[in-house]
C-alpha positions in Angstrom: -0.4 0.1 -0.3 1.7 3.6 -0.9 1.2 5.9 1.8 0.5 9.9 0.9 -0.3 12.5 2.8 -1.6 16.4 2.1 -3.3 19.2 4.1 -6.4 18.8 2.4 -7.4 15.6 0.3 -10.3 16.2 -1.9 -12.5 13.5 -3.4 -13.9 14.6 -6.7 -12.5 16.7 -9.7 -15.8 17.5 -10.4 -16.8 21.3 -10.3 -16.6 21.5 -6.3 -14.0 19.8 -6.2 -11.2 21.4 -9.0 -13.0 24.9 -8.1 -11.9 24.3 -4.3 -8.4 22.9 -5.0 -7.8 25.6 -7.5 -8.7 28.0 -4.8 -6.6 26.2 -2.4 -3.6 26.3 -4.3 -3.9 29.6 -4.9 -4.1 30.3 -1.2 -1.0 28.2 -0.3 -2.8 25.4 1.0 -1.1 21.7 -0.1 -3.9 20.1 -1.8 -4.4 16.8 -3.5 -7.6 16.2 -5.8 -8.5 12.4 -6.8 -10.5 12.1 -9.6 -11.5 8.5 -10.8 -11.8 8.9 -14.5 -8.7 9.4 -16.9 -10.1 12.3 -18.0 -12.9 14.6 -17.7 -14.8 13.8 -21.3 -18.3 12.8 -19.8 -21.8 13.2 -22.0 -24.6 15.2 -20.4 -23.2 17.0 -17.5 -24.3 20.4 -16.8 -23.2 22.7 -19.4 -24.2 25.9 -18.1 -21.9 28.1 -16.6 -24.1 31.0 -14.9 -23.6 34.6 -14.3 -22.4 33.8 -10.8 -19.3 31.7 -11.5 -18.6 34.0 -14.4 -18.3 36.6 -11.6 -16.0 34.2 -9.7 -13.7 33.5 -12.9 -13.6 37.7 -13.4 -12.9 37.8 -9.8 -9.6 35.5 -10.4 -9.0 37.2 -13.4 -9.9 34.3 -15.9 -12.9 35.5 -17.4 -11.5 36.9 -20.8 -9.1 33.9 -21.6 -12.4 31.0 -20.4 -14.7 33.3 -22.9 -11.8 32.7 -25.7 -12.8 28.9 -25.6 -16.0 28.3 -27.8 -19.2 28.3 -26.3 -22.6 29.7 -26.9 -24.4 32.7 -24.7 -28.0 32.8 -23.8 -28.8 36.2 -22.6 -32.7 34.8 -22.1 -34.2 31.8 -21.1 -37.4 30.6 -23.0 -40.1 28.1 -23.8 -42.4 27.1 -25.8 -45.6 25.8 -24.6 -48.0 24.9 -27.0 -48.3 27.1 -29.6 -47.0 30.0 -27.2 -43.7 31.0 -26.7 -42.9 32.5 -23.3 -39.7 34.1 -22.3 -39.0 33.1 -18.7 -36.1 35.3 -17.9 -33.8 38.1 -19.1 -30.3 37.8 -17.7 -29.2 41.6 -19.5 -30.4 43.1 -16.2 -28.3 41.3 -13.7 -25.6 43.6 -11.5 -23.4 41.0 -12.7 -20.3 41.2 -15.5 -21.9 39.2 -17.5 -25.9 39.1 -18.3 -25.8 35.8 -20.0 -25.4 31.9 -18.9 -22.3 30.3 -21.0 -23.4 26.9 -22.5 -19.4 25.4 -22.4 -18.7 21.7 -22.1 -18.1 20.9 -18.3 -15.0 19.2 -19.6 -13.7 22.2 -21.5 -14.6 24.2 -18.1 -12.6 21.0 -15.8 -9.7 21.4 -18.2 -9.7 25.3 -18.0 -9.4 25.3 -14.0 -7.1 22.5 -13.7 -4.4 23.9 -16.5 -4.6 26.8 -14.0 -4.8 25.1 -10.9 -1.4 23.1 -11.8 0.7 26.1 -12.3 0.6 26.3 -8.2 3.3 24.2 -6.5 1.1 23.2 -3.7 -1.6 21.6 -6.4 -1.4 18.1 -7.1 -4.2 15.9 -9.1 -4.0 12.2 -9.3 -6.6 10.7 -12.3 -7.5 7.0 -12.1 -7.8 7.5 -9.1 -11.0 6.5 -6.6 -11.4 7.2 -3.0 -12.9 4.3 -1.2 -13.2 4.9 2.3 -12.3 6.6 5.2 -9.7 6.5 7.6 -10.5 7.0 11.4 -8.5 7.6 14.6 -10.0 8.9 17.9 -13.3 9.8 16.8 -11.6 11.9 13.9 -11.6 11.5 10.0 -7.5 11.7 9.4 -7.3 10.5 5.4 -9.1 8.0 2.9 -8.3 5.1 1.5 -8.0 5.0 -2.3 -7.4 3.0 -5.5 -5.3 3.6 -8.5 -4.2 1.3 -11.8 -0.8 0.9 -9.3 -3.4 -0.5 -6.3 -4.5 0.7 -3.0 -3.5 4.3 -1.6 -3.6 5.5 2.1 -3.8 9.0 2.1 -3.4 10.9 5.3 -4.9 14.8 5.6 -5.8 16.8 8.3 -9.1 17.2 6.1 -11.2 15.3 3.3 -13.1 16.9 1.4 -15.9 14.8 -0.1 -16.9 16.6 -3.9 -17.7 12.6 -5.1 -21.4 13.5 -6.2 -25.0 12.5 -5.5 -23.7 8.7 -5.2 -20.7 9.9 -2.7 -18.8 6.8 -1.5 -17.1 9.1 1.3 -20.7 10.3 1.9 -21.6 6.6 2.6 -18.6 5.7 4.5 -19.4 8.2 6.9 -23.0 7.7 8.0 -24.8 10.6 6.8 -28.3 10.4 6.6 -29.8 12.0 3.6 -33.0 13.7 3.6 -34.8 13.6 0.4 -37.3 16.4 -0.9 -38.9 14.5 -3.8 -38.8 14.5 -7.7 -41.8 13.7 -10.1 -39.4 13.6 -13.1 -36.4 11.5 -14.4 -34.3 13.0 -17.9 -33.6 11.2 -20.8 -30.5 12.6 -22.4 -29.5 12.2 -26.3 -27.4 14.3 -28.9 -29.0 15.5 -32.2 -26.9 16.9 -35.2 -26.9 20.5 -35.6 -27.7 21.9 -39.4 -27.5 24.9 -41.4 -30.7 26.6 -40.7 -31.3 25.3 -37.4 -32.3 28.6 -34.6 -29.3 29.3 -32.8 -31.1 29.5 -29.6 -31.5 27.0 -26.9 -35.4 26.1 -26.0 -37.6 24.3 -23.9 -40.7 23.2 -25.7 -44.0 21.6 -24.0 -46.3 19.4 -25.5 -49.0 16.9 -24.7 -47.7 15.1 -21.4 -44.2 16.1 -22.9 -41.2 18.4 -22.0 -38.0 18.8 -24.1 -35.0 20.6 -24.2 -32.3 21.2 -26.3 -29.4 23.2 -26.0 -27.6 24.3 -28.4 -24.0 22.9 -28.5 -22.4 23.9 -32.0 -22.6 21.1 -34.3 -24.8 19.3 -32.2 -27.9 19.8 -29.8 -28.0 18.6 -26.3 -31.4 17.4 -25.8 -33.3 16.2 -22.7 -36.5 14.8 -22.4 -38.5 15.1 -18.8 -40.4 11.7 -17.9 -42.6 10.7 -15.6 -40.3 9.4 -12.5 -39.6 5.9 -13.2 -41.4 6.0 -16.6 -38.1 4.3 -18.4 -39.5 1.2 -18.7 -42.5 2.3 -20.2 -40.6 4.4 -22.7 -38.7 1.2 -23.4 -41.8 -1.0 -23.3 -43.0 1.3 -26.5 -40.1 0.8 -28.4 -37.5 3.2 -30.0 -39.6 4.0 -32.9 -42.5 5.7 -31.0 -39.6 7.6 -29.0 -38.4 8.8 -32.3 -41.8 9.9 -32.9 -42.5 11.5 -29.8 -39.8 13.3 -30.3 -40.5 14.3 -33.8 -44.0 15.6 -33.0 -42.6 17.8 -30.8 -39.8 19.3 -32.3 -41.1 19.1 -36.4 -37.6 20.4 -37.2 -35.6 17.0 -36.0 -38.0 14.8 -37.4 -35.2 14.4 -40.1 -32.8 13.6 -37.8 -34.0 11.3 -35.3 -32.9 8.2 -36.5 -29.3 9.3 -35.4 -30.9 7.5 -32.1 -29.8 4.0 -33.5 -30.3 2.0 -30.1 -31.3 2.5 -26.3 -27.7 2.8 -25.9 -27.8 6.8 -27.7 -30.2 7.7 -24.6 -29.2 8.0 -21.1 -31.1 8.3 -18.5 -30.7 10.5 -15.6 -32.2 9.8 -12.6 -33.1 13.2 -10.7 -33.5 13.5 -7.2 -33.3 16.2 -5.1 -31.7 15.8 -1.2 -29.4 16.9 1.3 -27.7 15.9 4.2 -28.8 16.9 7.6 -25.1 17.6 8.7 -22.2 18.4 6.2 -19.0 17.9 8.1 -17.5 15.4 10.6 -14.4 15.9 12.6 -11.5 16.3 9.7 -14.4 15.9 6.9 -16.7 17.7 5.0 -19.2 17.2 2.4 -20.1 19.9 -0.7 -21.8 19.8 -3.8 -24.2 17.0 -4.8 -22.3 15.0 -1.7 -23.8 17.1 0.8 -26.8 18.3 -1.6 -28.6 16.8 -4.6 -30.1 19.5 -7.3 -32.9 19.1 -9.5 -32.0 20.1 -13.5 -34.0 22.5 -13.1 -32.5 26.1 -14.2 -29.5 23.8 -14.5 -28.1 25.7 -11.1 -26.2 22.5 -10.0 -23.0 23.0 -11.2 -23.3 26.7 -9.7 -24.6 25.9 -6.4 -21.3 23.4 -6.3 -19.0 26.4 -7.3 -20.6 28.5 -5.0 -19.8 26.1 -1.9 -16.1 25.5 -3.2 -15.8 29.7 -3.0 -17.0 29.7 0.5 -15.3 27.0 1.5 -12.1 28.4 0.3 -12.7 31.8 2.4 -13.4 30.0 5.3 -11.2 27.1 5.4 -8.2 28.1 3.9 -6.5 30.5 6.9 -7.5 27.3 8.9 -5.7 24.8 6.7 -2.3 26.8 6.4 -2.1 26.3 10.2 -3.1 22.7 10.8 -6.4 21.1 10.9 -9.9 22.9 11.2 -11.7 21.9 14.0 -15.6 21.2 14.2 -16.3 25.0 14.8 -14.6 26.2 11.6 -16.4 23.0 9.2 -19.9 24.0 10.7 -19.2 27.4 9.8 -19.0 26.0 6.0 -22.8 24.5 6.3 -24.1 27.7 8.2 -23.2 30.0 5.1 -24.4 27.6 2.2 -27.1 25.5 3.7 -29.8 28.3 3.5 -29.1 28.9 -0.1 -29.2 25.1 -0.8 -32.6 25.2 1.1 -33.7 27.9 -0.7 -33.0 26.9 -3.8 -34.0 23.2 -3.4 -37.7 24.7 -1.8 -38.4 26.5 -5.3 -37.3 23.5 -7.6 -39.8 21.9 -5.9 -42.2 24.0 -6.3 -41.4 24.2 -9.8 -41.4 20.2 -9.9 -44.8 19.8 -8.2 -47.1 22.8 -9.0 -46.1 23.3 -12.9 -44.0 20.5 -14.5 -46.3 17.7 -12.9 -49.1 19.3 -14.2 -47.8 19.8 -17.6 -46.6 16.3 -17.6 -49.8 14.9 -16.4 -51.7 17.2 -19.6 -53.3 15.2 -22.7 -54.2 18.0 -24.9 -52.7 21.0 -26.2 -50.8 22.5 -22.7 -52.0 25.8 -21.5 -49.3 28.1 -20.2 -49.6 28.8 -16.4 -50.9 31.8 -14.5 -47.1 32.4 -13.1 -45.5 31.6 -16.8 -48.2 33.9 -18.0 -47.8 36.9 -15.8 -44.2 37.0 -16.8 -45.0 37.1 -20.4 -47.5 40.3 -19.7 -45.0 42.3 -17.0 -42.1 42.1 -18.8 -40.3 43.4 -15.5 -41.3 40.4 -13.4 -38.9 37.8 -15.6 -35.8 39.5 -14.2 -36.9 38.0 -10.8 -35.9 34.2 -12.4 -33.3 35.5 -13.8 -31.8 36.3 -10.5 -32.3 33.1 -9.4 -31.2 31.2 -11.8 -28.0 33.5 -12.8 -27.3 34.7 -9.6 -28.9 32.5 -7.1 -29.3 33.4 -3.2 -26.1 34.3 -1.5 -23.8 34.8 -4.0 -20.1 33.9 -2.8 -16.9 36.3 -3.9 -13.4 35.4 -3.8 -11.4 36.7 -1.2 -7.9 37.9 -2.0 
């Protein structure tokens, strides 16, 4: 067994883990990030970088370089409901450097962060390395067990951060209880080619019993079909031709390309969960991002909430980590800072799921625009409210020097 040490060891090289690793290394903390895959190339991750995250990149002096990478801008968000188009959010009025959402593959964003993190001598990144358990001593977490292609690792650390996602191994090993808020939907992700003459805008569409989202990814559309929770078996039973026809009915412009979905392997299921742990920490261990709170895909805010967790964690813990192991009172401050925006965001997502999306999916005829969305259409100033919630969120974080 190989033995390693670090002041802070972060399990998970996603947005939360990579941003925290970057910020701690920037603050002079010896940090080791573990990522179980060989690269960041995974389809159908959250590819939205919201104004709150763009503001963080601006405060780090990296915004212009980031936006030099291929991306598309979404200054407004809207949906086609039946025969009516409804503009839901106008981000151009936000009090932020960028009044738009940047649509960029998450692997590009993570590659960008890791490349800049590696410029700091106190940063280490180990790919193909998976956290498998915790090391406990005298009632405190003092490190973790991991595995890489060469075998077993024992990593001792003053602080272990679990940023290993909604199915967190370290959360389970730490005995954390998860409070489930419920989700009435699942999402089927797929990609379809983008062709000459296609409109540039990403768009949500609502038809009889269906909701479909297509996101402009440059040379292809990243598409999502919302289905009722647990509806995947029924969808499979109806067959792939019926699935293709369902998409063609919702988006007639895609009727000439749905045959690109050759098998069910081209359609990926995201089982939607909205949950959170009651406590985010144990002595020597902290949970952030999806490990602490899984978000619904509504608004695409999950990645940005995870990054906000990372910024708050670095702000609170960096000075303590430079001196040694942060105590429970310090770890508690992270949860105290981030729990309120998490609860508010999840509460709003659950409200939208239950009051709007569930009802739209239950309609069999031409869907009617809900009253709340009708008000957004009739009173344009109201679109600034969802823009603020989606674009900046509750209690946005700022980088401390």
